[in-house]
DRENDO-908007 format. One line per field, with one value per residue (C-alpha): x, y, z; residue number from 1. Coordinates in steps of 0.1 Angstrom, whole numbers. Layout:
# residues N
c1	(X, ...)
c2	(Y, ...)
c3	(Z, ...)
nr	(NUM, ...)
***
This chain:
# residues 770
c1	(0, 14, -8, -8, -45, -58, -86, -116, -149, -170, -165, -195, -177, -202, -219, -256, -278, -258, -270, -292, -282, -303, -287, -252, -262, -274, -241, -223, -245, -236, -199, -200, -221, -200, -165, -158, -138, -137, -161, -149, -171, -168, -201, -194, -227, -220, -211, -190, -169, -161, -176, -176, -149, -137, -170, -173, -201, -231, -246, -270, -243, -219, -243, -247, -210, -203, -230, -215, -179, -189, -210, -181, -157, -180, -183, -146, -150, -123, -140, -121, -132, -125, -120, -118, -104, -90, -118, -106, -77, -48, -20, 5, -20, -14, -50, -63, -39, -52, -88, -79, -63, -92, -117, -97, -93, -131, -135, -108, -130, -157, -135, -122, -86, -82, -84, -81, -73, -90, -76, -96, -117, -102, -86, -49, -42, -30, -35, -6, 3, 8, 26, 51, 55, 55, 76, 46, 10, 24, 48, 18, 0, 30, 36, 0, -4, 30, 22, -12, 3, 28, 2, -20, 10, 15, -17, -20, -39, -38, -48, -40, -61, -41, -55, -41, -57, -57, -35, -58, -54, -16, 1, 15, 16, 17, 54, 63, 40, 60, 30, 30, 68, 68, 40, 58, 91, 77, 50, 61, 63, 35, 10, -12, -25, -58, -58, -87, -67, -61, -93, -117, -140, -116, -128, -99, -71, -43, -12, 12, -6, -6, 31, 39, 19, 35, 69, 61, 44, 69, 43, 15, -16, -52, -77, -107, -129, -156, -168, -203, -204, -234, -233, -221, -252, -287, -303, -279, -277, -250, -262, -236, -210, -176, -153, -123, -99, -79, -74, -36, -35, -44, -8, 4, -22, -28, -66, -95, -125, -156, -175, -209, -243, -258, -289, -278, -305, -293, -258, -265, -249, -219, -212, -219, -196, -169, -169, -166, -137, -119, -125, -98, -72, -79, -65, -89, -107, -112, -145, -149, -148, -165, -201, -223, -246, -274, -272, -236, -244, -253, -225, -207, -174, -158, -139, -102, -104, -130, -156, -179, -208, -208, -205, -234, -256, -249, -255, -289, -300, -290, -307, -342, -351, -342, -371, -396, -377, -402, -389, -406, -395, -368, -353, -366, -378, -412, -432, -461, -464, -466, -493, -495, -521, -506, -521, -496, -466, -457, -458, -439, -412, -380, -343, -319, -314, -344, -381, -401, -413, -448, -449, -465, -493, -479, -511, -512, -535, -513, -530, -523, -518, -488, -493, -512, -493, -511, -500, -507, -541, -543, -545, -577, -576, -587, -581, -547, -556, -571, -540, -518, -540, -541, -504, -496, -519, -502, -468, -479, -495, -473, -442, -408, -387, -351, -356, -371, -339, -317, -336, -333, -296, -291, -308, -286, -252, -219, -205, -187, -210, -247, -260, -268, -305, -298, -274, -300, -327, -304, -293, -328, -343, -316, -321, -359, -357, -331, -346, -382, -370, -351, -379, -393, -431, -437, -455, -426, -421, -387, -401, -429, -404, -384, -416, -424, -389, -393, -426, -413, -383, -405, -428, -398, -389, -425, -424, -392, -408, -438, -415, -399, -433, -444, -412, -418, -453, -442, -416, -443, -457, -425, -425, -391, -405, -371, -356, -386, -384, -347, -352, -386, -377, -349, -369, -399, -377, -362, -396, -411, -383, -385, -423, -419, -396, -422, -449, -427, -422, -459, -464, -438, -458, -491, -498, -525, -501, -529, -507, -503, -473, -448, -443, -471, -450, -474, -459, -464, -434, -424, -415, -387, -365, -339, -354, -330, -300, -309, -313, -278, -263, -278, -260, -226, -201, -200, -235, -228, -191, -189, -207, -206, -206, -204, -201, -225, -200, -169, -186, -159, -162, -154, -153, -154, -139, -124, -88, -62, -28, -12, -29, -10, 18, -7, -28, 2, 11, -25, -26, 8, -1, -36, -24, 8, 16, 47, 55, 62, 87, 119, 104, 92, 127, 139, 107, 86, 59, 54, 23, 5, 16, 0, -33, -40, -14, -34, -65, -45, -27, -56, -89, -90, -121, -143, -119, -125, -108, -123, -106, -109, -115, -78, -80, -59, -68, -79, -93, -101, -118, -105, -130, -131, -163, -155, -136, -134, -116, -96, -83, -72, -53, -37, -26, -12, 0, 3, 17, 45, 55, 56, 77, 101, 102, 109, 130, 150, 178, 182, 194, 231, 253, 286, 313, 310, 275, 277, 257, 240, 231, 217, 196, 181, 174, 156, 135, 126, 117, 95, 77, 73, 59, 33, 24, 16, 2, -28, -62, -96, -129, -159, -178, -210, -193, -182, -218, -238, -213, -192, -176, -149, -140, -115, -114, -86, -83, -55, -54, -56, -87, -117, -153, -143, -177, -194, -171, -170, -208, -206, -177, -196, -227, -208, -192, -226, -242, -214, -217, -255, -252, -230, -256, -237, -261, -236, -201, -177, -145, -118, -105, -79, -95, -70, -81, -110, -115, -118, -141, -164, -164, -177, -204, -214, -220, -243, -220, -226, -202, -203, -175, -139, -108, -77, -49, -17, -39, -76, -94, -130, -153, -180, -206, -236, -264, -270)
c2	(0, 34, 54, 57, 55, 27, 9, 2, -7, -34, -61, -76, -109, -135, -164, -155, -130, -98, -65, -42, -8, 9, -12, -3, 34, 30, 13, 44, 65, 43, 45, 83, 83, 57, 69, 40, 46, 15, -6, -38, -50, -88, -107, -144, -148, -120, -146, -120, -115, -152, -181, -162, -137, -135, -120, -83, -63, -53, -18, -22, -36, -9, 19, 3, 1, 36, 49, 31, 42, 78, 79, 64, 90, 119, 107, 101, 63, 40, 18, -15, -38, -75, -102, -139, -158, -188, -213, -221, -198, -213, -194, -199, -191, -158, -159, -160, -133, -111, -118, -108, -75, -68, -72, -49, -24, -23, -16, 11, 27, 30, 52, 25, 29, 2, -36, -69, -104, -132, -167, -179, -211, -227, -261, -261, -286, -270, -283, -302, -272, -250, -278, -279, -241, -231, -244, -244, -232, -202, -193, -192, -167, -145, -144, -135, -109, -92, -90, -75, -50, -38, -38, -15, 8, 1, 14, 28, -2, -38, -65, -102, -128, -160, -195, -201, -171, -181, -201, -231, -234, -230, -263, -279, -249, -211, -208, -238, -231, -230, -214, -184, -181, -180, -154, -132, -134, -131, -105, -70, -50, -25, -53, -58, -92, -102, -124, -137, -145, -178, -193, -185, -171, -161, -158, -135, -118, -105, -85, -115, -133, -103, -97, -134, -132, -99, -114, -144, -123, -94, -67, -55, -74, -63, -83, -97, -102, -129, -124, -113, -135, -159, -174, -208, -213, -206, -204, -180, -142, -121, -89, -87, -60, -60, -77, -100, -76, -53, -18, -22, -44, -14, -1, -34, -36, -18, -22, -42, -50, -67, -94, -92, -109, -117, -98, -61, -46, -67, -52, -19, -30, -47, -15, 9, -9, -14, 24, 29, 4, 23, 56, 47, 46, 81, 112, 128, 159, 191, 200, 228, 204, 175, 170, 161, 132, 126, 88, 88, 107, 77, 85, 117, 99, 86, 53, 52, 23, 4, -15, -39, -37, 1, 2, -23, -1, 30, 10, -3, 32, 44, 14, 19, 48, 26, 3, 31, 45, 40, 15, -11, -47, -37, -12, 19, 48, 61, 91, 71, 44, 9, -14, -50, -75, -99, -129, -123, -120, -157, -159, -127, -127, -144, -142, -156, -187, -191, -192, -181, -207, -205, -189, -208, -192, -163, -152, -150, -181, -207, -236, -269, -285, -268, -287, -260, -228, -195, -164, -129, -114, -96, -58, -44, -32, 4, 36, 53, 77, 50, 29, 57, 63, 27, 21, 53, 42, 8, 25, 46, 18, -11, 0, -17, -6, -5, -35, -54, -47, -57, -90, -95, -90, -113, -141, -136, -126, -138, -171, -182, -168, -164, -133, -132, -139, -167, -183, -178, -195, -224, -230, -226, -250, -276, -272, -275, -305, -324, -316, -325, -359, -364, -354, -383, -387, -385, -360, -354, -318, -316, -328, -303, -275, -287, -288, -253, -241, -259, -242, -207, -211, -225, -195, -172, -192, -189, -151, -146, -167, -144, -114, -129, -136, -100, -87, -107, -94, -58, -64, -70, -35, -16, 7, -5, -36, -43, -47, -67, -92, -99, -103, -120, -156, -157, -141, -163, -194, -188, -177, -210, -231, -215, -217, -254, -257, -238, -262, -291, -278, -274, -310, -322, -306, -319, -352, -360, -354, -340, -323, -344, -327, -347, -384, -391, -398, -377, -343, -315, -308, -275, -296, -313, -285, -286, -311, -334, -314, -320, -358, -360, -339, -363, -392, -375, -374, -335, -327, -324, -317, -279, -270, -236, -235, -205, -211, -188, -172, -168, -167, -189, -203, -240, -259, -297, -315, -349, -357, -350, -367, -333, -332, -361, -342, -320, -350, -367, -336, -333, -370, -369, -339, -351, -387, -380, -402, -398, -435, -428, -400, -421, -436, -402, -387, -413, -418, -387, -404, -435, -425, -413, -445, -465, -447, -433, -446, -477, -457, -434, -462, -487, -469, -431, -429, -418, -395, -358, -327, -296, -263, -230, -196, -193, -226, -244, -279, -280, -316, -347, -380, -412, -440, -475, -489, -526, -528, -566, -566, -536, -554, -583, -560, -544, -577, -592, -561, -528, -540, -561, -531, -510, -536, -536, -498, -494, -525, -536, -510, -516, -551, -542, -573, -554, -560, -524, -530, -528, -548, -515, -506, -541, -538, -505, -518, -548, -526, -504, -534, -547, -514, -511, -546, -538, -506, -525, -556, -567, -573, -587, -573, -595, -608, -591, -558, -563, -573, -546, -517, -525, -491, -478, -441, -421, -383, -361, -323, -300, -299, -261, -261, -242, -254, -290, -305, -282, -288, -325, -327, -310, -332, -364, -353, -352, -386, -402, -388, -404, -437, -439, -432, -463, -484, -485, -486, -486, -475, -478, -464, -479, -457, -459, -460, -436, -409, -397, -364, -382, -408, -381, -363, -395, -399, -362, -368, -397, -427, -455, -477, -512, -533, -534, -552, -560, -553, -538, -513, -513, -503, -491, -497, -471, -473, -456, -468, -446)
c3	(0, -10, 12, 50, 54, 76, 56, 78, 62, 46, 21, 3, 0, 12, -5, -11, -29, -36, -20, -41, -54, -27, 0, -12, -12, 24, 32, 20, 42, 72, 63, 65, 96, 115, 103, 80, 48, 26, 5, -13, -41, -42, -39, -45, -63, -88, -115, -134, -103, -98, -118, -152, -144, -181, -192, -196, -180, -201, -201, -172, -151, -162, -153, -118, -111, -125, -102, -72, -79, -85, -53, -33, -46, -39, -3, 1, 4, -10, -36, -42, -70, -64, -90, -82, -112, -92, -99, -134, -144, -162, -146, -174, -202, -221, -232, -196, -185, -214, -203, -168, -180, -203, -174, -152, -180, -183, -146, -148, -175, -148, -127, -104, -91, -64, -69, -51, -66, -46, -47, -17, -15, -46, -54, -48, -75, -107, -142, -158, -180, -149, -130, -159, -159, -123, -94, -71, -66, -47, -75, -99, -76, -72, -110, -119, -91, -98, -135, -129, -104, -130, -158, -137, -134, -97, -83, -48, -37, -49, -23, -28, -10, -6, -7, 28, 43, 80, 104, 103, 65, 66, 57, 78, 102, 100, 105, 83, 53, 21, 4, 27, 27, -11, -11, 14, -4, -39, -39, -46, -13, -21, -27, 3, 16, 31, 63, 84, 116, 134, 118, 90, 116, 143, 179, 188, 168, 191, 185, 189, 161, 138, 143, 136, 103, 93, 98, 76, 48, 52, 54, 75, 65, 61, 82, 63, 93, 93, 129, 117, 86, 85, 50, 64, 87, 74, 108, 125, 125, 143, 159, 187, 189, 172, 197, 202, 185, 208, 195, 198, 167, 145, 147, 131, 103, 70, 75, 87, 65, 78, 59, 76, 76, 42, 52, 47, 70, 99, 99, 116, 149, 133, 112, 141, 166, 140, 135, 173, 174, 146, 162, 188, 160, 148, 163, 188, 175, 194, 209, 185, 155, 171, 160, 190, 182, 206, 203, 216, 248, 269, 294, 299, 306, 274, 278, 274, 250, 231, 252, 233, 258, 259, 221, 218, 239, 218, 186, 199, 208, 173, 156, 170, 146, 116, 124, 117, 86, 58, 34, 11, 7, -19, 5, -13, 9, 2, 13, 26, 53, 41, 54, 44, 55, 80, 63, 34, 57, 58, 20, 13, 39, 28, 28, 1, 21, 44, 45, 75, 101, 115, 149, 178, 198, 220, 238, 275, 276, 259, 244, 262, 228, 212, 179, 161, 150, 148, 129, 141, 132, 99, 99, 86, 50, 46, 27, 28, 55, 77, 72, 84, 115, 124, 121, 140, 168, 168, 170, 199, 219, 211, 193, 193, 223, 233, 255, 225, 206, 235, 236, 199, 200, 230, 210, 179, 194, 180, 165, 196, 223, 230, 247, 285, 280, 256, 281, 309, 289, 280, 315, 330, 305, 312, 349, 346, 324, 345, 379, 369, 358, 390, 414, 434, 432, 469, 491, 515, 527, 511, 477, 479, 484, 453, 433, 443, 433, 400, 393, 402, 379, 352, 354, 349, 318, 304, 311, 291, 263, 263, 261, 230, 215, 221, 206, 174, 172, 176, 150, 124, 129, 119, 88, 76, 57, 42, 77, 88, 60, 66, 104, 106, 97, 122, 150, 142, 142, 177, 190, 178, 192, 227, 226, 220, 250, 271, 260, 269, 304, 308, 295, 321, 348, 336, 354, 329, 299, 279, 253, 222, 206, 228, 228, 204, 174, 153, 154, 129, 106, 125, 155, 136, 123, 96, 72, 53, 65, 101, 94, 80, 108, 133, 117, 110, 139, 137, 149, 187, 185, 180, 212, 227, 265, 287, 324, 343, 367, 346, 311, 297, 262, 254, 222, 218, 188, 179, 189, 162, 160, 166, 200, 214, 232, 250, 260, 274, 294, 308, 317, 334, 355, 365, 372, 390, 419, 441, 438, 401, 408, 401, 369, 356, 359, 335, 314, 312, 290, 311, 330, 299, 281, 309, 310, 275, 251, 243, 233, 211, 194, 191, 191, 188, 167, 196, 215, 221, 234, 250, 242, 262, 247, 238, 217, 244, 253, 290, 290, 270, 269, 255, 246, 232, 219, 226, 259, 257, 224, 235, 266, 244, 221, 252, 265, 233, 214, 234, 267, 252, 232, 263, 282, 253, 253, 290, 299, 269, 272, 310, 304, 302, 307, 303, 329, 341, 356, 393, 418, 429, 393, 388, 419, 408, 373, 387, 410, 381, 360, 387, 391, 353, 351, 378, 360, 328, 344, 322, 337, 326, 337, 346, 315, 327, 325, 289, 280, 298, 297, 266, 261, 283, 287, 308, 310, 322, 329, 339, 377, 376, 353, 365, 362, 358, 365, 341, 312, 321, 317, 283, 271, 283, 265, 233, 240, 250, 218, 197, 216, 212, 174, 173, 191, 225, 255, 284, 293, 322, 336, 358, 386, 414, 448, 461, 436, 456, 436, 402, 417, 431, 398, 380, 406, 402, 365, 372, 370, 396, 415, 399, 412, 426, 413, 433, 408, 422, 442, 446, 414, 413, 383, 377, 350, 333, 311, 281)
nr	(1, 2, 3, 4, 5, 6, 7, 8, 9, 10, 11, 12, 13, 14, 15, 16, 17, 18, 19, 20, 21, 22, 23, 24, 25, 26, 27, 28, 29, 30, 31, 32, 33, 34, 35, 36, 37, 38, 39, 40, 41, 42, 43, 44, 45, 46, 47, 48, 49, 50, 51, 52, 53, 54, 55, 56, 57, 58, 59, 60, 61, 62, 63, 64, 65, 66, 67, 68, 69, 70, 71, 72, 73, 74, 75, 76, 77, 78, 79, 80, 81, 82, 83, 84, 85, 86, 87, 88, 89, 90, 91, 92, 93, 94, 95, 96, 97, 98, 99, 100, 101, 102, 103, 104, 105, 106, 107, 108, 109, 110, 111, 112, 113, 114, 115, 116, 117, 118, 119, 120, 121, 122, 123, 124, 125, 126, 127, 128, 129, 130, 131, 132, 133, 134, 135, 136, 137, 138, 139, 140, 141, 142, 143, 144, 145, 146, 147, 148, 149, 150, 151, 152, 153, 154, 155, 156, 157, 158, 159, 160, 161, 162, 163, 164, 165, 166, 167, 168, 169, 170, 171, 172, 173, 174, 175, 176, 177, 178, 179, 180, 181, 182, 183, 184, 185, 186, 187, 188, 189, 190, 191, 192, 193, 194, 195, 196, 197, 198, 199, 200, 201, 202, 203, 204, 205, 206, 207, 208, 209, 210, 211, 212, 213, 214, 215, 216, 217, 218, 219, 220, 221, 222, 223, 224, 225, 226, 227, 228, 229, 230, 231, 232, 233, 234, 235, 236, 237, 238, 239, 240, 241, 242, 243, 244, 245, 246, 247, 248, 249, 250, 251, 252, 253, 254, 255, 256, 257, 258, 259, 260, 261, 262, 263, 264, 265, 266, 267, 268, 269, 270, 271, 272, 273, 274, 275, 276, 277, 278, 279, 280, 281, 282, 283, 284, 285, 286, 287, 288, 289, 290, 291, 292, 293, 294, 295, 296, 297, 298, 299, 300, 301, 302, 303, 304, 305, 306, 307, 308, 309, 310, 311, 312, 313, 314, 315, 316, 317, 318, 319, 320, 321, 322, 323, 324, 325, 326, 327, 328, 329, 330, 331, 332, 333, 334, 335, 336, 337, 338, 339, 340, 341, 342, 343, 344, 345, 346, 347, 348, 349, 350, 351, 352, 353, 354, 355, 356, 357, 358, 359, 360, 361, 362, 363, 364, 365, 366, 367, 368, 369, 370, 371, 372, 373, 374, 375, 376, 377, 378, 379, 380, 381, 382, 383, 384, 385, 386, 387, 388, 389, 390, 391, 392, 393, 394, 395, 396, 397, 398, 399, 400, 401, 402, 403, 404, 405, 406, 407, 408, 409, 410, 411, 412, 413, 414, 415, 416, 417, 418, 419, 420, 421, 422, 423, 424, 425, 426, 427, 428, 429, 430, 431, 432, 433, 434, 435, 436, 437, 438, 439, 440, 441, 442, 443, 444, 445, 446, 447, 448, 449, 450, 451, 452, 453, 454, 455, 456, 457, 458, 459, 460, 461, 462, 463, 464, 465, 466, 467, 468, 469, 470, 471, 472, 473, 474, 475, 476, 477, 478, 479, 480, 481, 482, 483, 484, 485, 486, 487, 488, 489, 490, 491, 492, 493, 494, 495, 496, 497, 498, 499, 500, 501, 502, 503, 504, 505, 506, 507, 508, 509, 510, 511, 512, 513, 514, 515, 516, 517, 518, 519, 520, 521, 522, 523, 524, 525, 526, 527, 528, 529, 530, 531, 532, 533, 534, 535, 536, 537, 538, 539, 540, 541, 542, 543, 544, 545, 546, 547, 548, 549, 550, 551, 552, 553, 554, 555, 556, 557, 558, 559, 560, 561, 562, 563, 564, 565, 566, 567, 568, 569, 570, 571, 572, 573, 574, 575, 576, 577, 578, 579, 580, 581, 582, 583, 584, 585, 586, 587, 588, 589, 590, 591, 592, 593, 594, 595, 596, 597, 598, 599, 600, 601, 602, 603, 604, 605, 606, 607, 608, 609, 610, 611, 612, 613, 614, 615, 616, 617, 618, 619, 620, 621, 622, 623, 624, 625, 626, 627, 628, 629, 630, 631, 632, 633, 634, 635, 636, 637, 638, 639, 640, 641, 642, 643, 644, 645, 646, 647, 648, 649, 650, 651, 652, 653, 654, 655, 656, 657, 658, 659, 660, 661, 662, 663, 664, 665, 666, 667, 668, 669, 670, 671, 672, 673, 674, 675, 676, 677, 678, 679, 680, 681, 682, 683, 684, 685, 686, 687, 688, 689, 690, 691, 692, 693, 694, 695, 696, 697, 698, 699, 700, 701, 702, 703, 704, 705, 706, 707, 708, 709, 710, 711, 712, 713, 714, 715, 716, 717, 718, 719, 720, 721, 722, 723, 724, 725, 726, 727, 728, 729, 730, 731, 732, 733, 734, 735, 736, 737, 738, 739, 740, 741, 742, 743, 744, 745, 746, 747, 748, 749, 750, 751, 752, 753, 754, 755, 756, 757, 758, 759, 760, 761, 762, 763, 764, 765, 766, 767, 768, 769, 770)
***
């Protein structure tokens, strides 16, 4: 980059229906209003941007792009045109290079001065012609990009997006990627590079990471930020504040561009909070030059740095007027209020990827049978004057409020975290479901108190559900129909889901079980969400793995995933620390891996197909669970294969028959061999255990790990789901009687004591039916 300007703005770079001309003009208004300075045109579904990149634009498209470019220039917004030729370009082809230059020449004719070449999300395998011509895939990218940069006469701004655009995609690792090293060394120094952070959707991007990437790529990168992108999940929307990026990273970047929700109207808070974040980079203005905006005057004391929660509150206050900004479904403003009959709402509301779900009854008197959905009542058709009066009265009496927007945002927060209300609902529903099932059906005084507590907490859940229902109903009265149509299907979906949970709690508390929607086997289709996709996800071993868990007190975030081979050193360290016994001290000083080899090595060598790790918010492993589906067969493999290998590993080099071996050395060696032999002594469990509890699992956590029981419950839920999908109906664990804390942890997560075995020291078997 030849300029010193920090680029901060928006890239239209998602997969889905591109934004309209009116929406892009509104975006430019937002950029000026929020202090953003950049717009990148790169919608994946503009086929002349990506799939048919060789084709030139026709007159209607030319007029549209010229209008956009001229408007951006007039407002002082940096317009960047993106071209994505990587799907089928032949890098060594003179014909393809001429097509690329001709396309860019056409866009230059529109008045565009800044460009980006995108080589993201493409196959890394080149055709044979390119393989013969270029040393590597990276060399092909360097050659094409440098040639285009020189052809464009070294423009002020040309950004290159690599195929390995985040740490997770770097092969084999970030610091060892030959592709990234070649890009860093080969690209001309004034060419910028896009980077998304540690992951495609990065939870956090810190200064250490940025400096490491800059060192490898030999320049300050521009962040392509997917924190609010939702094109990968058709049922999620992200309305939370811009967060997870400390302001200090700006000094090590050339820019940061947000790739937001596909639904343009839903991006007000992401844009607004991004602008607040960027404001901490700019030099402070004097009070004489500073424009006082009423929406920003929530607190007189300005924070010293960006605070996401404060920024969110400001953005919510600023967003509320947008709901009554008169717009039709296409996003065009009109001089009259729009009023559409509510019976047409379900047929007209749509998004590029979703259709609205029917809303369950939300009246104060809920039907006992939640099987019949009911839409809101239609507005009465009338003359134009009557329509305006009726809607005005509705707005006065039951208009959308700040609290409604806070609730909406809490339900659709961020990719790695739910809002506080969402967490509260999840935790309360889990508690209500679990405790109702555990209540004893007796009339003891203690049990009556527990029932009373359950009903009090259940009532609070129902009240929050009613607040959500009222919020959705008020949403349908807003004048901004474009915003309504993009929000409604999401809001209606979560409302229906929570309503179904509310009906379930009422059904649980109904001794007569009069509601037919549960346990009948004859549910309506809206009870089973997701269609064919959901059916496949229930079968695949990825459905329950990416769980988000936030502990109530510390609000920590945990992610569960399958064990990878690269995790083994960390698993060995956790196992060694959590299973340390002073009797092993001498052996550990000689053989640091021996404890982990004893307890988990067999699982990782023989049967790691159902093993999982749990990571904290810093992507560090804090615990794991190793599992074998058939413990009987597993024990045989241990006895005949794994244990002999371990004995060979730890005893063979001790048998030194040289003349220099002293009596004392021989004595120590024999003692060590005896201890090693006892450590790896094989055992066989009772046959009934293998039959009734065939799977065996063991979990381990760092001793200093907080919230062990909570994350253990979440980890085991994932393991149990995986076992049940494989037809396993019971599992067990083998524990040392001396390890009281671990034994108690198993009992706290609903394992039962089954038996004891006298092998070396007393072992306890605990089990659980699934």
